[in-house]
C-alpha positions in Angstrom: -14.8 -1.4 7.1 -15.2 -4.9 5.7 -15.8 -7.7 8.2 -13.0 -9.9 9.4 -9.4 -9.4 10.5 -7.1 -7.2 8.4 -3.4 -7.6 7.7 -0.8 -4.9 7.2 0.6 -4.5 3.7 2.0 -1.8 1.3 0.0 -0.4 -1.5 0.8 1.8 -4.5 -1.5 4.4 -6.0 -2.6 3.3 -9.4 -2.5 6.8 -10.8 0.7 8.5 -9.4 2.6 5.6 -7.8 2.7 7.0 -4.3 3.3 4.2 -1.7 1.4 3.8 1.6 1.2 1.5 4.5 -2.3 -0.1 4.3 -4.7 -2.7 5.7 -5.8 -5.6 3.5 -9.2 -7.2 4.4 -10.2 -10.8 3.7 -12.5 -9.7 0.9 -9.5 -8.1 -0.9 -10.3 -4.5 0.0 -7.2 -2.4 0.8 -7.3 0.9 2.8 -4.2 3.1 3.1 -3.6 3.9 6.8 -4.4 7.5 7.5 -5.7 8.2 4.0 -9.5 7.6 4.3 -10.2 9.9 1.4 -7.6 8.3 -1.0 -4.3 9.4 -2.4 -3.1 13.0 -2.3 -3.5 13.0 -6.2 -7.2 12.3 -5.8 -7.2 8.7 -6.8 -9.0 6.0 -4.8 -7.4 3.0 -6.6 -4.5 1.2 -5.1 -2.8 -2.1 -5.7 -0.8 -4.2 -3.3 3.0 -4.0 -3.8 4.4 -7.5 -4.1 7.2 -8.4 -1.8 10.5 -8.4 -3.6 14.1 -8.6 -2.5 15.1 -6.1 -5.1 12.8 -3.5 -3.4 15.0 -3.5 -0.3 17.8 -0.9 -0.2 20.8 -2.3 1.5 23.4 -0.2 3.4 26.1 -1.0 0.8 23.8 0.3 -2.0 23.5 3.8 -0.4 27.2 4.7 -0.5 
């Protein structure tokens, strides 16, 4: 693991779009939590999902 303290974030697989909880390190490295070998599709490339209010599903949108 890279040096320094990590922060929790959400990443998306660059190949299939699967989303995982992850750790982001000060050097920019991201590591999905519990997925040390990469995504289930075989990819090892991920990008951080940017925080967006539209990504949150509200109760009234579920009905």
